[in-house]
C-alpha positions as CSV (number, residue, x, y, z in Angstrom):
1,M,135.3,103.9,123.7
2,L,135.8,101.0,126.2
3,L,139.3,99.8,126.8
4,D,141.0,97.3,129.1
5,A,143.6,98.9,131.3
6,R,145.5,95.6,131.6
7,S,146.6,96.1,128.0
8,I,148.3,99.4,128.6
9,P,152.1,99.1,128.6
10,D,153.8,99.3,132.0
11,G,155.0,102.8,132.9
12,Q,153.0,104.6,130.1
13,T,151.6,108.1,130.7
14,L,148.2,108.9,129.3
15,T,147.1,112.5,128.9
16,A,143.6,114.0,129.0
17,D,141.8,117.3,129.7
18,L,139.7,115.6,132.3
19,C,140.2,112.4,134.4
20,I,137.2,111.0,136.2
21,I,137.9,108.4,138.8
22,G,135.0,106.0,139.2
23,A,132.3,105.1,136.7
24,G,129.3,104.9,138.9
25,A,126.2,107.1,138.9
26,A,128.3,110.3,139.4
27,G,131.2,109.5,137.1
28,I,129.0,108.3,134.2
29,T,126.7,111.3,134.6
30,L,129.7,113.7,134.3
31,A,131.0,111.9,131.3
32,M,127.6,111.9,129.6
33,E,127.2,115.6,130.2
34,L,130.6,116.5,128.9
35,L,130.5,114.3,125.7
36,T,129.7,117.2,123.4
37,T,132.3,119.7,124.9
38,G,135.3,118.5,122.9
39,L,137.2,117.7,126.1
40,N,139.4,114.7,126.0
41,I,138.1,112.5,128.9
42,I,139.5,109.5,130.6
43,L,137.0,107.6,132.9
44,L,138.7,105.1,135.2
45,E,136.7,102.2,136.5
46,A,138.3,99.7,138.9
47,G,136.0,96.8,137.9
48,G,135.0,95.3,134.6
49,K,132.2,95.8,132.2
50,T,129.7,93.6,134.1
51,R,131.7,92.1,137.0
52,A,134.0,93.3,139.8
53,G,136.4,90.4,139.7
54,D,139.5,90.7,141.9
55,S,138.8,94.4,142.4
56,Q,135.9,93.9,144.8
57,A,138.4,92.7,147.5
58,L,140.0,96.1,147.6
59,Y,137.0,97.3,149.4
60,Q,137.7,95.2,152.5
61,G,138.5,97.1,155.7
62,A,138.1,97.1,159.5
63,L,134.8,98.0,161.3
64,N,134.2,98.8,164.9
65,D,130.6,97.6,165.0
66,P,129.8,94.8,162.5
67,V,126.3,94.4,164.1
68,R,125.0,97.8,163.2
69,H,127.0,98.4,160.0
70,L,127.7,96.1,157.0
71,P,131.3,95.1,156.2
72,L,132.9,97.6,153.9
73,D,133.1,95.3,150.9
74,Q,129.3,94.8,150.9
75,A,126.5,97.0,149.6
76,R,128.8,98.7,147.1
77,Y,130.2,97.2,143.9
78,R,133.0,97.7,141.4
79,Q,132.0,97.5,137.8
80,L,130.9,99.9,135.0
81,G,127.9,101.6,136.6
82,G,129.3,101.0,140.2
83,T,126.8,100.4,142.9
84,T,123.8,101.2,140.6
85,S,124.2,97.5,139.7
86,L,122.8,96.8,143.2
87,W,120.6,99.8,143.6
88,G,117.0,99.3,144.5
89,G,115.9,102.5,142.8
90,R,114.3,104.7,145.5
91,C,114.4,108.4,144.5
92,I,113.6,111.2,146.9
93,P,115.1,114.8,146.7
94,F,116.4,116.5,149.8
95,D,114.1,119.0,151.5
96,S,114.7,122.7,151.8
97,L,115.4,122.4,155.6
98,D,118.2,119.9,154.8
99,F,120.2,122.8,153.3
100,D,119.7,125.2,156.2
101,Q,121.8,125.8,159.2
102,R,119.8,124.2,162.0
103,E,120.7,125.3,165.5
104,W,119.9,121.9,167.0
105,V,122.1,120.1,164.4
106,A,125.9,120.8,164.9
107,H,127.8,121.4,161.7
108,S,124.6,121.7,159.6
109,G,124.1,124.0,156.7
110,W,125.1,123.8,153.0
111,P,126.9,126.6,151.2
112,F,123.8,127.2,149.1
113,P,120.0,126.9,149.5
114,Q,117.9,124.0,148.1
115,K,116.4,126.2,145.3
116,V,119.8,126.1,143.6
117,M,119.2,122.3,143.1
118,E,115.8,122.5,141.6
119,D,116.8,122.3,137.9
120,F,119.5,119.8,138.6
121,Y,117.0,117.5,140.3
122,R,114.7,117.8,137.2
123,R,117.6,116.8,135.0
124,A,118.6,114.0,137.4
125,H,115.1,112.5,136.9
126,T,115.9,111.9,133.3
127,Y,119.1,110.0,134.1
128,C,117.4,108.0,136.8
129,E,114.3,107.4,134.7
130,C,112.0,108.1,137.6
131,G,109.4,110.3,135.9
132,G,108.6,113.9,136.5
133,Y,110.0,116.1,139.3
134,D,106.8,115.9,141.3
135,Y,106.5,114.5,144.8
136,R,103.0,115.5,145.8
137,V,100.1,113.0,145.6
138,S,97.7,115.7,144.3
139,S,99.7,116.4,141.1
140,A,101.8,113.3,140.6
141,L,99.0,110.8,140.9
142,P,96.0,112.5,139.3
143,G,92.7,110.8,140.1
144,A,94.1,108.8,143.1
145,P,92.6,109.2,146.6
146,P,94.2,112.4,148.0
147,S,95.0,111.0,151.4
148,M,96.9,107.9,152.6
149,L,94.6,107.7,155.6
150,P,91.0,108.8,155.0
151,G,90.1,111.6,157.3
152,F,93.7,112.5,158.2
153,E,94.6,116.1,157.7
154,D,98.2,117.2,157.1
155,G,99.8,119.4,159.7
156,D,102.9,118.6,161.8
157,V,102.6,115.2,160.2
158,S,102.1,114.9,156.4
159,T,101.0,111.9,154.4
160,S,100.7,113.6,151.0
161,G,104.3,113.1,149.9
162,I,105.6,110.3,147.8
163,E,108.8,108.5,146.9
164,R,109.6,107.6,143.3
165,W,111.3,104.5,142.0
166,S,113.8,104.1,139.2
167,P,113.4,100.9,137.1
168,P,116.1,100.7,138.7
169,T,118.5,102.2,136.2
170,Q,121.8,100.4,136.0
171,F,124.0,103.2,134.7
172,G,126.6,100.9,133.3
173,K,124.1,99.0,131.2
174,V,121.9,101.9,130.1
175,Y,124.7,104.4,129.2
176,R,127.4,102.0,128.1
177,P,126.5,102.0,124.3
178,I,126.8,105.8,124.2
179,L,130.1,105.8,126.1
180,A,131.4,103.0,123.8
181,R,130.7,105.1,120.7
182,A,132.2,108.4,122.1
183,E,135.4,109.3,120.4
184,N,136.5,111.7,123.0
185,V,135.9,109.4,126.0
186,R,138.2,106.6,127.0
187,V,136.6,104.3,129.6
188,L,139.4,102.3,131.1
189,L,138.1,99.1,132.8
190,H,140.1,97.2,135.4
191,A,141.9,100.4,136.3
192,P,142.0,101.0,140.1
193,A,143.4,104.5,141.0
194,V,145.9,104.0,143.8
195,E,147.4,107.4,144.5
196,L,147.1,111.1,143.5
197,Q,150.4,112.9,142.8
198,A,150.3,116.5,143.9
199,S,152.6,119.2,142.5
200,P,155.6,120.1,144.6
201,D,153.8,123.2,146.0
202,G,150.8,121.0,146.8
203,K,148.3,123.2,144.9
204,R,147.5,121.0,142.0
205,I,147.2,117.4,141.0
206,D,149.9,116.5,138.5
207,S,148.8,112.9,137.8
208,V,146.9,109.8,138.9
209,D,148.7,106.5,139.5
210,V,146.8,103.5,138.3
211,A,147.6,99.8,139.0
212,T,146.2,96.7,137.4
213,F,145.9,93.1,138.4
214,S,148.1,92.1,135.5
215,G,151.0,93.7,137.3
216,R,151.3,96.8,135.1
217,R,151.2,100.4,136.3
218,F,150.7,103.6,134.5
219,N,149.6,107.2,135.2
220,V,147.1,109.7,133.8
221,R,148.0,113.4,133.5
222,A,145.0,115.6,133.2
223,R,144.3,119.3,133.5
224,T,141.4,118.5,135.9
225,T,140.7,115.5,138.0
226,V,137.3,114.5,139.5
227,L,137.0,111.8,142.2
228,A,133.7,110.0,141.7
229,G,134.6,106.6,143.3
230,G,132.0,106.6,146.1
231,G,132.0,108.1,149.6
232,L,134.4,105.6,151.2
233,E,136.8,105.0,148.4
234,T,137.2,108.7,147.5
235,T,138.1,109.4,151.1
236,R,140.6,106.5,151.1
237,L,142.4,107.8,148.0
238,L,142.7,111.2,149.5
239,L,144.0,109.9,152.8
240,A,146.5,107.6,151.1
241,S,148.0,110.3,148.9
242,R,150.6,111.7,151.4
243,R,153.8,112.4,149.5
244,I,153.2,116.2,149.6
245,H,150.2,116.5,152.0
246,R,151.4,114.4,154.9
247,E,147.9,114.1,156.5
248,G,146.2,113.4,153.1
249,I,145.1,115.7,150.3
250,G,142.2,117.9,151.5
251,N,142.9,117.3,155.2
252,H,143.9,120.9,155.9
253,S,140.9,121.3,158.3
254,D,141.2,117.8,159.9
255,W,137.7,117.1,158.5
256,L,138.8,114.6,155.9
257,G,137.2,111.3,156.9
258,R,135.2,112.8,159.7
259,G,131.5,113.4,160.0
260,Y,130.6,110.0,158.5
261,M,126.9,109.5,158.2
262,S,124.7,106.7,157.0
263,H,121.0,106.6,157.7
264,I,119.6,104.6,160.6
265,H,116.5,102.6,159.9
266,G,114.3,99.9,161.3
267,V,110.9,99.1,162.9
268,I,110.2,99.9,166.5
269,A,106.4,100.1,166.3
270,S,103.3,99.1,164.4
271,A,100.4,101.4,163.4
272,T,96.8,100.2,163.8
273,L,94.6,102.3,161.6
274,T,90.9,102.9,161.7
275,A,90.4,103.7,158.0
276,G,89.6,100.2,156.9
277,Q,90.5,98.9,153.5
278,E,90.9,102.4,152.0
279,V,94.4,102.9,153.4
280,M,96.8,103.7,150.6
281,F,100.0,102.1,151.5
282,G,101.2,100.1,148.5
283,Y,102.8,101.0,145.1
284,E,100.9,103.2,142.7
285,A,101.9,104.0,139.1
286,D,102.0,107.6,137.8
287,P,100.8,108.5,134.3
288,Q,104.2,107.5,132.9
289,G,104.1,104.1,134.6
290,V,106.7,105.0,137.3
291,F,106.1,103.3,140.6
292,C,105.4,105.6,143.5
293,R,104.7,105.1,147.2
294,R,103.2,107.3,149.8
295,R,105.2,108.2,152.8
296,I,104.8,109.9,156.2
297,G,106.9,113.0,156.8
298,F,107.1,115.8,159.2
299,S,106.7,119.5,158.4
300,E,109.6,122.0,158.6
301,E,107.8,123.8,161.4
302,A,107.4,120.6,163.4
303,Q,111.0,119.7,162.9
304,R,112.1,123.1,164.2
305,R,109.7,123.0,167.1
306,H,110.5,119.5,168.2
307,R,114.1,119.7,167.2
308,L,113.8,116.6,165.0
309,L,116.3,115.2,162.6
310,N,114.7,114.7,159.2
311,L,113.1,111.3,158.7
312,Y,110.3,109.5,156.9
313,M,108.1,106.6,157.6
314,L,106.3,104.0,155.5
315,L,103.4,101.6,156.3
316,D,105.0,98.3,155.7
317,R,104.1,94.6,155.6
318,P,104.6,92.3,158.6
319,L,108.0,90.7,159.2
320,V,108.0,87.7,156.9
321,G,109.6,85.5,159.6
322,D,106.7,85.9,162.1
323,P,104.0,83.3,161.3
324,D,101.5,85.3,163.3
325,H,100.8,87.4,160.2
326,G,98.7,84.4,158.9
327,N,99.6,85.2,155.4
328,A,100.3,82.4,152.9
329,V,102.3,84.6,150.5
330,L,104.6,85.9,153.2
331,S,105.1,82.5,154.7
332,A,106.0,81.1,151.3
333,A,108.5,83.9,150.8
334,F,110.0,83.1,154.2
335,L,110.4,79.4,153.6
336,L,111.9,80.0,150.1
337,K,114.5,82.3,151.6
338,R,115.3,79.7,154.2
339,L,115.7,77.0,151.6
340,L,118.1,79.2,149.7
341,G,119.7,80.8,152.7
342,G,122.3,78.2,153.7
343,R,123.7,79.1,157.1
344,Q,120.7,81.3,157.9
345,Q,118.8,78.1,158.7
346,E,121.2,77.2,161.5
347,Q,120.6,80.6,163.2
348,L,117.0,79.6,164.0
349,G,118.1,76.9,166.5
350,K,116.1,74.0,167.8
351,G,112.8,75.7,167.4
352,K,113.1,76.0,163.7
353,Y,110.9,73.0,162.8
354,A,108.0,74.3,164.9
355,L,108.4,77.7,163.2
356,Y,108.5,76.0,159.8
357,W,105.3,74.1,160.6
358,R,103.5,77.2,161.5
359,H,104.5,78.8,158.2
360,I,103.4,75.6,156.3
361,K,100.0,75.8,158.0
362,N,99.7,79.4,156.8
363,I,100.4,78.3,153.2
364,L,98.0,75.3,153.4
365,A,95.2,77.6,154.7
366,G,95.9,80.3,152.1
367,S,97.2,78.4,149.1
368,P,94.7,80.0,146.7
369,Q,95.9,83.4,147.8
370,A,99.5,82.4,147.3
371,L,98.7,81.0,143.8
372,S,96.9,84.1,142.8
373,V,99.5,86.6,144.1
374,L,102.9,85.1,143.6
375,P,102.8,84.6,139.8
376,K,101.5,88.2,139.3
377,F,104.2,89.6,141.6
378,G,106.9,87.4,139.8
379,R,106.0,88.9,136.4
380,K,106.1,92.5,137.8
381,R,109.4,91.8,139.6
382,L,111.3,89.6,137.2
383,L,109.9,90.1,133.7
384,Q,109.5,93.8,133.4
385,R,112.3,96.3,133.1
386,R,110.5,98.8,135.4
387,R,110.0,96.3,138.1
388,I,107.8,96.5,141.2
389,P,110.2,97.3,144.1
390,S,108.9,94.8,146.7
391,L,106.1,92.5,147.7
392,L,103.5,94.3,149.9
393,M,100.4,92.7,151.4
394,R,97.4,94.5,152.7
395,S,96.8,93.8,156.4
396,R,93.6,92.1,157.3
397,S,93.7,93.6,160.8
398,N,94.6,97.0,159.4
399,A,97.8,97.0,161.5
400,Y,101.0,97.8,159.7
401,Y,104.6,97.8,160.7
402,L,106.0,101.3,160.7
403,Y,109.3,101.5,158.9
404,F,111.5,104.6,159.5
405,Q,114.6,106.0,157.9
406,S,116.3,108.9,159.6
407,E,119.3,111.1,159.1
408,Q,122.2,111.1,161.5
409,I,124.0,114.2,162.8
410,P,127.5,114.8,161.3
411,H,129.5,113.8,164.4
412,R,133.3,114.3,164.1
413,D,134.0,111.0,165.9
414,N,132.1,109.0,163.3
415,R,135.0,108.7,160.8
416,V,137.1,106.7,158.4
417,T,140.9,106.4,158.8
418,L,143.6,104.4,157.3
419,G,144.2,101.0,158.9
420,D,147.4,99.0,159.4
421,S,146.7,96.4,156.7
422,R,147.2,97.0,153.0
423,D,145.6,95.8,149.9
424,E,147.2,94.1,147.0
425,F,148.6,97.3,145.6
426,G,150.1,98.5,148.9
427,T,147.3,101.0,149.6
428,P,146.2,101.1,153.3
429,R,142.8,99.7,153.9
430,L,140.0,101.7,155.5
431,R,139.0,101.5,159.1
432,L,135.5,102.8,159.9
433,H,134.2,103.9,163.3
434,F,130.4,104.0,163.2
435,G,128.2,105.0,166.0
436,V,124.6,106.1,166.6
437,T,124.4,109.1,168.9
438,E,121.8,109.7,171.6
439,Q,120.5,112.6,169.6
440,D,120.0,110.3,166.6
441,R,117.9,107.9,168.7
442,E,115.9,110.5,170.7
443,S,114.8,112.2,167.5
444,V,113.4,109.0,166.1
445,Q,111.5,108.4,169.4
446,R,110.1,111.9,169.4
447,A,108.9,111.4,165.8
448,H,107.0,108.3,166.7
449,E,105.4,110.0,169.7
450,L,104.3,112.9,167.5
451,L,102.8,110.5,164.9
452,D,101.0,108.6,167.7
453,Q,99.6,111.8,169.1
454,E,98.3,113.0,165.7
455,L,96.7,109.6,164.8
456,R,94.9,109.6,168.1
457,R,93.9,113.3,167.9
458,Q,92.3,112.8,164.5
459,N,90.8,109.4,165.4
460,C,92.7,107.7,162.7
461,G,94.7,105.1,164.7
462,Y,97.5,104.6,167.2
463,L,101.0,103.2,167.5
464,T,102.0,100.1,169.4
465,Y,105.7,99.6,170.2
466,L,107.2,96.2,169.6
467,G,108.6,96.0,173.1
468,K,108.3,97.7,176.5
469,D,111.8,99.1,176.4
470,V,111.7,101.6,173.6
471,P,115.2,103.0,174.3
472,Q,116.5,99.5,173.9
473,L,114.6,99.1,170.6
474,M,116.4,102.2,169.4
475,R,119.8,101.0,170.6
476,D,119.3,98.0,168.2
477,V,118.8,100.1,165.0
478,K,121.3,99.7,162.2
479,A,122.8,101.7,159.3
480,V,121.0,101.5,155.9
481,L,122.8,99.5,153.3
482,G,125.4,101.4,151.2
483,H,124.6,105.0,152.2
484,H,128.1,106.5,152.8
485,V,127.8,110.2,153.4
486,G,129.8,113.2,154.7
487,T,133.5,112.3,154.8
488,T,134.7,115.1,152.4
489,R,132.1,117.6,153.5
490,M,131.4,120.8,151.6
491,S,131.9,124.2,153.3
492,A,132.3,127.8,152.4
493,D,135.0,128.2,155.0
494,P,138.1,126.0,154.4
495,S,138.5,125.4,158.1
496,E,135.1,123.7,158.3
497,G,135.4,121.1,155.5
498,V,137.2,119.5,152.6
499,V,135.6,121.0,149.4
500,D,134.1,124.4,148.5
501,S,130.6,125.2,147.2
502,Q,131.6,124.0,143.7
503,C,133.0,120.7,145.1
504,R,136.6,121.7,144.5
505,V,139.0,120.6,147.2
506,H,140.0,123.6,149.2
507,G,143.5,124.8,148.1
508,I,143.8,122.4,145.2
509,A,143.1,124.2,141.9
510,N,142.2,121.2,139.7
511,L,140.7,118.6,142.0
512,F,136.9,118.1,142.4
513,I,134.7,115.5,144.1
514,A,131.5,114.1,142.8
515,S,130.1,111.9,145.7
516,S,127.7,111.8,148.6
517,S,130.8,112.3,150.7
518,V,130.5,116.1,150.0
519,F,127.1,116.3,151.6
520,P,127.3,118.3,154.9
521,T,124.2,116.6,156.2
522,S,122.4,113.5,154.9
523,S,118.7,114.3,155.0
524,H,116.3,111.3,155.3
525,A,116.5,110.6,151.6
526,N,118.4,107.9,149.8
527,P,121.5,109.6,148.3
528,T,121.5,108.4,144.6
529,L,119.2,111.0,143.1
530,T,121.1,113.9,144.9
531,I,124.5,112.4,143.8
532,V,123.3,112.6,140.2
533,A,121.9,116.1,140.7
534,M,125.2,117.2,142.2
535,A,127.2,115.6,139.4
536,L,125.1,117.6,136.9
537,R,125.8,120.8,138.9
538,L,129.5,120.0,138.8
539,A,129.3,119.3,135.0
540,D,127.8,122.7,134.4
541,H,130.6,124.3,136.4
542,L,133.3,122.4,134.5
543,K,131.6,123.5,131.2
544,S,131.9,127.1,132.2
545,T,135.5,126.9,133.4
546,Q,137.2,124.5,131.0
547,A,138.4,125.4,127.6
548,V,135.8,123.6,125.5
549,V,134.9,123.2,121.8
550,T,131.2,122.4,121.5
551,R,130.5,119.8,118.8
552,V,127.7,120.4,116.3
């Protein structure tokens, strides 16, 4: 059932078998999996049913590098369903190597191998509505051309893998009717958790303090508590709960808040291909109608030999703001963004009118193309539940921008701490120190060099960098939106992390974390699919350890 926490009397104590803090992808997956167990569940959501309201401002915090990382209150959202309300839908599982201890990646290695996750990934595909658990062109796209680049053979570089796209699934919208009907689940909206109260001996969580914008406060006493409020907010709650654990709950190893990772991404080169119009770079639909896209990856052997961090690349459209692309559709998209962009127009300076005129000439020269493409794209993007992820245009010159997304190393100095300012409820706001290491940058450069060598060796093309100073291009790369990883890292040894292999906080018997913050390393992949898979794994663990009564 759905309830408004602002109606709960001040000072009341609610009891439950399980309290889940955060109703995003992880929290809702947990609740859905445990519906039939007979457990009495309370699911706390800081936002509302479809809006964040005043709660969004609680995300605000300090940031050392606002150029390379978004402000902390952007790219994540408080409402039922959490940030899946903003999610683009990209789904990629982590690779086997991501789980291994890699000698060239400090603090790498998960407490279990990737094969443990196989069944959970399959089940996660159902929740994310992204089709079958199959990421190979040959089997996922039957009848499609087998190669992205005709004549290119996989080896160190592979072009036979795909990414999948969720509709995207907004978890709050899709699973709300089921949660609303569930008699043993109370979803409390507008209910920010502000502190965890540990037992006097510090070995259990006795209760969760909840505040509301109506001025009322109450607490939840549960046998088990799961933090599922996202990477940054989960860490803040642990750091701020200091009555018994003076450095924060879970900070026994001094890893709490450390090892923060996002993904770095961008474009530093273009790829000119010799394969003509047969290049497979756009979206393709599998037999279930799920949008898929081919990607460029690097073999495990190549990553080991060249000491690469894991990354993937995509052949992408030209930058829409550059009129040299000569494309009417892209120019129309650029001008539309500028008309709606407000202050963005001012940033173009005095030369903006000449730039606008060059785009207008593209539109005039190619208006039939724009009229034929934009309505079709608009239908696929706006009128279908399973929407096409983006507008991609084939290059007339067979040159494509090469988008990359790469993991970062889990560096201890990349971290979140509590700042000096406090939010409306008196909880310290976060302060994030984000940096890109030299190893992060050098790995991306080596990957581009390796791809260029393979394209040339196989007579399939070559790369052209977007500037002469490649190291400077790499210094300009930024963090991917909303990927907050690693601040409550998982470790078998309590001295090396925050949670154990079952995502239980070391030394706290009844506190678990369901978040990308537990990932020891980040892979190259967007985290949502793995967040859901890990939530399913935790749900199975809770089913086996909690006293449950299965409903018929």
